[in-house]
VMD Tcl script that builds the backbone (N, CA, C; Angstrom):
set m [mol new atoms 237]
animate dup $m
set s [atomselect $m all]
$s set {name element resname resid chain x y z} {
  {N N MET 1 A 0.527 -2.208 27.672}
  {CA C MET 1 A -0.464 -1.330 27.091}
  {C C MET 1 A -0.514 -1.569 25.584}
  {N N ARG 2 A -1.685 -1.780 25.069}
  {CA C ARG 2 A -1.841 -2.028 23.635}
  {C C ARG 2 A -1.832 -0.715 22.876}
  {N N ARG 3 A -1.160 -0.758 21.756}
  {CA C ARG 3 A -1.087 0.423 20.903}
  {C C ARG 3 A -2.257 0.392 19.922}
  {N N LYS 4 A -3.003 1.458 19.867}
  {CA C LYS 4 A -4.168 1.515 19.001}
  {C C LYS 4 A -3.823 2.278 17.731}
  {N N ILE 5 A -4.164 1.693 16.596}
  {CA C ILE 5 A -3.923 2.349 15.315}
  {C C ILE 5 A -5.114 3.242 15.015}
  {N N ILE 6 A -4.833 4.513 14.803}
  {CA C ILE 6 A -5.886 5.468 14.482}
  {C C ILE 6 A -5.913 5.660 12.977}
  {N N MET 7 A -7.055 5.373 12.390}
  {CA C MET 7 A -7.195 5.509 10.949}
  {C C MET 7 A -8.297 6.515 10.647}
  {N N ALA 8 A -7.982 7.487 9.837}
  {CA C ALA 8 A -8.966 8.487 9.451}
  {C C ALA 8 A -9.983 7.853 8.513}
  {N N LYS 9 A -11.235 8.289 8.660}
  {CA C LYS 9 A -12.274 7.808 7.760}
  {C C LYS 9 A -12.076 8.480 6.414}
  {N N LYS 10 A -11.884 7.665 5.390}
  {CA C LYS 10 A -11.730 8.189 4.048}
  {C C LYS 10 A -12.132 7.117 3.061}
  {N N ARG 11 A -12.301 7.523 1.857}
  {CA C ARG 11 A -12.647 6.572 0.812}
  {C C ARG 11 A -11.427 5.709 0.528}
  {N N ARG 12 A -11.614 4.417 0.564}
  {CA C ARG 12 A -10.525 3.481 0.342}
  {C C ARG 12 A -10.249 3.299 -1.143}
  {N N ILE 13 A -8.978 3.130 -1.466}
  {CA C ILE 13 A -8.563 2.873 -2.836}
  {C C ILE 13 A -8.680 1.378 -3.135}
  {N N PHE 14 A -8.187 0.563 -2.219}
  {CA C PHE 14 A -8.241 -0.883 -2.389}
  {C C PHE 14 A -9.565 -1.405 -1.840}
  {N N ALA 15 A -10.099 -2.418 -2.492}
  {CA C ALA 15 A -11.355 -3.018 -2.049}
  {C C ALA 15 A -11.107 -3.919 -0.838}
  {N N TRP 16 A -12.037 -3.900 0.078}
  {CA C TRP 16 A -11.924 -4.624 1.332}
  {C C TRP 16 A -12.030 -6.142 1.127}
  {N N SER 17 A -13.028 -6.580 0.385}
  {CA C SER 17 A -13.289 -8.019 0.233}
  {C C SER 17 A -12.145 -8.794 -0.420}
  {N N PRO 18 A -11.569 -8.310 -1.535}
  {CA C PRO 18 A -10.458 -9.068 -2.123}
  {C C PRO 18 A -9.244 -9.167 -1.195}
  {N N LEU 19 A -9.007 -8.121 -0.408}
  {CA C LEU 19 A -7.879 -8.165 0.518}
  {C C LEU 19 A -8.145 -9.190 1.620}
  {N N ARG 20 A -9.370 -9.234 2.096}
  {CA C ARG 20 A -9.739 -10.234 3.101}
  {C C ARG 20 A -9.575 -11.641 2.524}
  {N N ALA 21 A -9.986 -11.828 1.273}
  {CA C ALA 21 A -9.830 -13.129 0.613}
  {C C ALA 21 A -8.352 -13.491 0.468}
  {N N LEU 22 A -7.523 -12.502 0.177}
  {CA C LEU 22 A -6.082 -12.730 0.073}
  {C C LEU 22 A -5.511 -13.192 1.412}
  {N N MET 23 A -5.941 -12.546 2.486}
  {CA C MET 23 A -5.479 -12.932 3.821}
  {C C MET 23 A -5.897 -14.370 4.135}
  {N N LYS 24 A -7.127 -14.717 3.763}
  {CA C LYS 24 A -7.603 -16.081 3.997}
  {C C LYS 24 A -6.819 -17.086 3.166}
  {N N SER 25 A -6.485 -16.713 1.923}
  {CA C SER 25 A -5.724 -17.635 1.072}
  {C C SER 25 A -4.307 -17.838 1.595}
  {N N ALA 26 A -3.840 -16.902 2.427}
  {CA C ALA 26 A -2.514 -17.026 3.035}
  {C C ALA 26 A -2.565 -17.855 4.315}
  {N N GLY 27 A -3.768 -18.348 4.656}
  {CA C GLY 27 A -3.882 -19.244 5.794}
  {C C GLY 27 A -4.641 -18.708 6.991}
  {N N ALA 28 A -5.050 -17.444 6.953}
  {CA C ALA 28 A -5.802 -16.872 8.068}
  {C C ALA 28 A -7.266 -17.288 7.934}
  {N N GLU 29 A -7.697 -18.233 8.748}
  {CA C GLU 29 A -9.063 -18.747 8.637}
  {C C GLU 29 A -10.098 -17.723 9.080}
  {N N ILE 30 A -9.813 -17.029 10.156}
  {CA C ILE 30 A -10.733 -16.013 10.670}
  {C C ILE 30 A -9.986 -14.687 10.687}
  {N N VAL 31 A -10.571 -13.682 10.033}
  {CA C VAL 31 A -9.921 -12.376 9.910}
  {C C VAL 31 A -10.885 -11.302 10.398}
  {N N SER 32 A -10.449 -10.495 11.353}
  {CA C SER 32 A -11.312 -9.432 11.865}
  {C C SER 32 A -11.334 -8.249 10.905}
  {N N ARG 33 A -12.387 -7.476 10.994}
  {CA C ARG 33 A -12.526 -6.271 10.188}
  {C C ARG 33 A -11.369 -5.319 10.470}
  {N N GLU 34 A -10.982 -5.215 11.728}
  {CA C GLU 34 A -9.891 -4.316 12.112}
  {C C GLU 34 A -8.564 -4.747 11.495}
  {N N ALA 35 A -8.348 -6.053 11.397}
  {CA C ALA 35 A -7.111 -6.556 10.787}
  {C C ALA 35 A -7.057 -6.184 9.311}
  {N N VAL 36 A -8.178 -6.335 8.622}
  {CA C VAL 36 A -8.237 -5.974 7.206}
  {C C VAL 36 A -8.030 -4.470 7.048}
  {N N GLU 37 A -8.677 -3.679 7.886}
  {CA C GLU 37 A -8.533 -2.219 7.830}
  {C C GLU 37 A -7.086 -1.798 8.079}
  {N N SER 38 A -6.419 -2.442 9.018}
  {CA C SER 38 A -5.015 -2.117 9.297}
  {C C SER 38 A -4.133 -2.400 8.091}
  {N N LEU 39 A -4.357 -3.545 7.458}
  {CA C LEU 39 A -3.578 -3.891 6.270}
  {C C LEU 39 A -3.893 -2.943 5.115}
  {N N LEU 40 A -5.164 -2.578 4.951}
  {CA C LEU 40 A -5.549 -1.609 3.915}
  {C C LEU 40 A -4.830 -0.282 4.126}
  {N N PHE 41 A -4.828 0.197 5.354}
  {CA C PHE 41 A -4.178 1.464 5.687}
  {C C PHE 41 A -2.689 1.403 5.341}
  {N N TYR 42 A -2.043 0.309 5.720}
  {CA C TYR 42 A -0.617 0.136 5.453}
  {C C TYR 42 A -0.332 0.091 3.951}
  {N N LEU 43 A -1.092 -0.723 3.217}
  {CA C LEU 43 A -0.856 -0.878 1.776}
  {C C LEU 43 A -1.095 0.421 1.012}
  {N N GLU 44 A -2.144 1.155 1.380}
  {CA C GLU 44 A -2.421 2.421 0.705}
  {C C GLU 44 A -1.322 3.436 0.986}
  {N N ASP 45 A -0.846 3.466 2.214}
  {CA C ASP 45 A 0.239 4.387 2.565}
  {C C ASP 45 A 1.515 4.028 1.804}
  {N N ARG 46 A 1.843 2.743 1.762}
  {CA C ARG 46 A 3.046 2.292 1.054}
  {C C ARG 46 A 2.936 2.577 -0.447}
  {N N ALA 47 A 1.773 2.314 -1.032}
  {CA C ALA 47 A 1.571 2.554 -2.467}
  {C C ALA 47 A 1.730 4.039 -2.795}
  {N N LYS 48 A 1.220 4.888 -1.925}
  {CA C LYS 48 A 1.347 6.334 -2.147}
  {C C LYS 48 A 2.815 6.758 -2.090}
  {N N LYS 49 A 3.541 6.270 -1.096}
  {CA C LYS 49 A 4.955 6.631 -0.958}
  {C C LYS 49 A 5.786 6.115 -2.131}
  {N N LEU 50 A 5.506 4.892 -2.590}
  {CA C LEU 50 A 6.229 4.341 -3.734}
  {C C LEU 50 A 5.934 5.134 -5.006}
  {N N THR 51 A 4.695 5.555 -5.162}
  {CA C THR 51 A 4.333 6.358 -6.332}
  {C C THR 51 A 5.025 7.709 -6.298}
  {N N GLU 52 A 5.070 8.332 -5.128}
  {CA C GLU 52 A 5.758 9.623 -4.998}
  {C C GLU 52 A 7.240 9.486 -5.330}
  {N N MET 53 A 7.874 8.417 -4.844}
  {CA C MET 53 A 9.288 8.192 -5.133}
  {C C MET 53 A 9.491 7.896 -6.618}
  {N N SER 54 A 8.615 7.108 -7.208}
  {CA C SER 54 A 8.697 6.807 -8.644}
  {C C SER 54 A 8.588 8.074 -9.474}
  {N N LEU 55 A 7.714 8.971 -9.059}
  {CA C LEU 55 A 7.546 10.237 -9.766}
  {C C LEU 55 A 8.825 11.068 -9.705}
  {N N LYS 56 A 9.507 11.027 -8.575}
  {CA C LYS 56 A 10.787 11.740 -8.463}
  {C C LYS 56 A 11.811 11.180 -9.444}
  {N N PHE 57 A 11.855 9.855 -9.579}
  {CA C PHE 57 A 12.776 9.246 -10.544}
  {C C PHE 57 A 12.405 9.637 -11.972}
  {N N ALA 58 A 11.121 9.653 -12.278}
  {CA C ALA 58 A 10.674 10.033 -13.624}
  {C C ALA 58 A 11.026 11.491 -13.914}
  {N N LYS 59 A 10.783 12.371 -12.949}
  {CA C LYS 59 A 11.103 13.791 -13.144}
  {C C LYS 59 A 12.601 13.997 -13.307}
  {N N HIS 60 A 13.385 13.240 -12.565}
  {CA C HIS 60 A 14.835 13.341 -12.691}
  {C C HIS 60 A 15.277 12.977 -14.113}
  {N N ALA 61 A 14.565 12.037 -14.727}
  {CA C ALA 61 A 14.859 11.621 -16.103}
  {C C ALA 61 A 14.131 12.506 -17.123}
  {N N LYS 62 A 13.540 13.606 -16.629}
  {CA C LYS 62 A 12.817 14.570 -17.468}
  {C C LYS 62 A 11.634 13.929 -18.197}
  {N N ARG 63 A 10.907 13.101 -17.459}
  {CA C ARG 63 A 9.706 12.458 -17.981}
  {C C ARG 63 A 8.543 12.733 -17.054}
  {N N LYS 64 A 7.324 12.686 -17.612}
  {CA C LYS 64 A 6.116 12.795 -16.805}
  {C C LYS 64 A 5.542 11.415 -16.491}
  {N N LYS 65 A 5.856 10.462 -17.342}
  {CA C LYS 65 A 5.312 9.114 -17.225}
  {C C LYS 65 A 6.178 8.257 -16.304}
  {N N ILE 66 A 5.529 7.626 -15.333}
  {CA C ILE 66 A 6.223 6.692 -14.445}
  {C C ILE 66 A 6.338 5.354 -15.168}
  {N N THR 67 A 7.543 4.828 -15.236}
  {CA C THR 67 A 7.780 3.551 -15.911}
  {C C THR 67 A 7.948 2.422 -14.895}
  {N N LYS 68 A 7.995 1.219 -15.423}
  {CA C LYS 68 A 8.240 0.036 -14.590}
  {C C LYS 68 A 9.591 0.167 -13.888}
  {N N ASP 69 A 10.583 0.703 -14.595}
  {CA C ASP 69 A 11.911 0.882 -13.999}
  {C C ASP 69 A 11.879 1.882 -12.843}
  {N N ASP 70 A 11.098 2.961 -12.997}
  {CA C ASP 70 A 10.961 3.943 -11.914}
  {C C ASP 70 A 10.385 3.279 -10.669}
  {N N MET 71 A 9.339 2.479 -10.880}
  {CA C MET 71 A 8.707 1.796 -9.750}
  {C C MET 71 A 9.676 0.784 -9.143}
  {N N GLY 72 A 10.430 0.097 -9.988}
  {CA C GLY 72 A 11.419 -0.862 -9.489}
  {C C GLY 72 A 12.470 -0.194 -8.623}
  {N N LEU 73 A 12.932 0.972 -9.057}
  {CA C LEU 73 A 13.912 1.724 -8.259}
  {C C LEU 73 A 13.312 2.158 -6.924}
  {N N ALA 74 A 12.066 2.610 -6.957}
  {CA C ALA 74 A 11.400 3.036 -5.724}
  {C C ALA 74 A 11.250 1.863 -4.759}
  {N N ILE 75 A 10.895 0.715 -5.280}
  {CA C ILE 75 A 10.748 -0.477 -4.435}
  {C C ILE 75 A 12.091 -0.876 -3.836}
  {N N GLU 76 A 13.144 -0.842 -4.636}
  {CA C GLU 76 A 14.492 -1.139 -4.126}
  {C C GLU 76 A 14.884 -0.155 -3.029}
  {N N TYR 77 A 14.568 1.112 -3.229}
  {CA C TYR 77 A 14.909 2.161 -2.278}
  {C C TYR 77 A 14.252 1.912 -0.922}
  {N N TYR 78 A 13.015 1.452 -0.927}
  {CA C TYR 78 A 12.289 1.219 0.325}
  {C C TYR 78 A 12.596 -0.127 0.965}
  {N N HIS 79 A 13.279 -1.007 0.263}
  {CA C HIS 79 A 13.624 -2.308 0.846}
  {C C HIS 79 A 15.074 -2.287 1.125}
}
mol reanalyze $m
mol bondsrecalc $m
mol representation Tube
mol addrep $m
């Protein structure tokens, strides 16, 4: 049984065309709309979670501004 990814209709943060071009530059000659949408959904979700974690690091350091180091820590935490 195939698992279907359900994506809510919402305004996208990342542009569709550049992501499709990126997939093609990675060697995917033919890319379906659904494949691009799935990757968009994943990247937007990951970016949101990394930003939330970065904000926690910034707040812990008593700052409002997220720094490169905060984002680096968040990325390390998720990998």
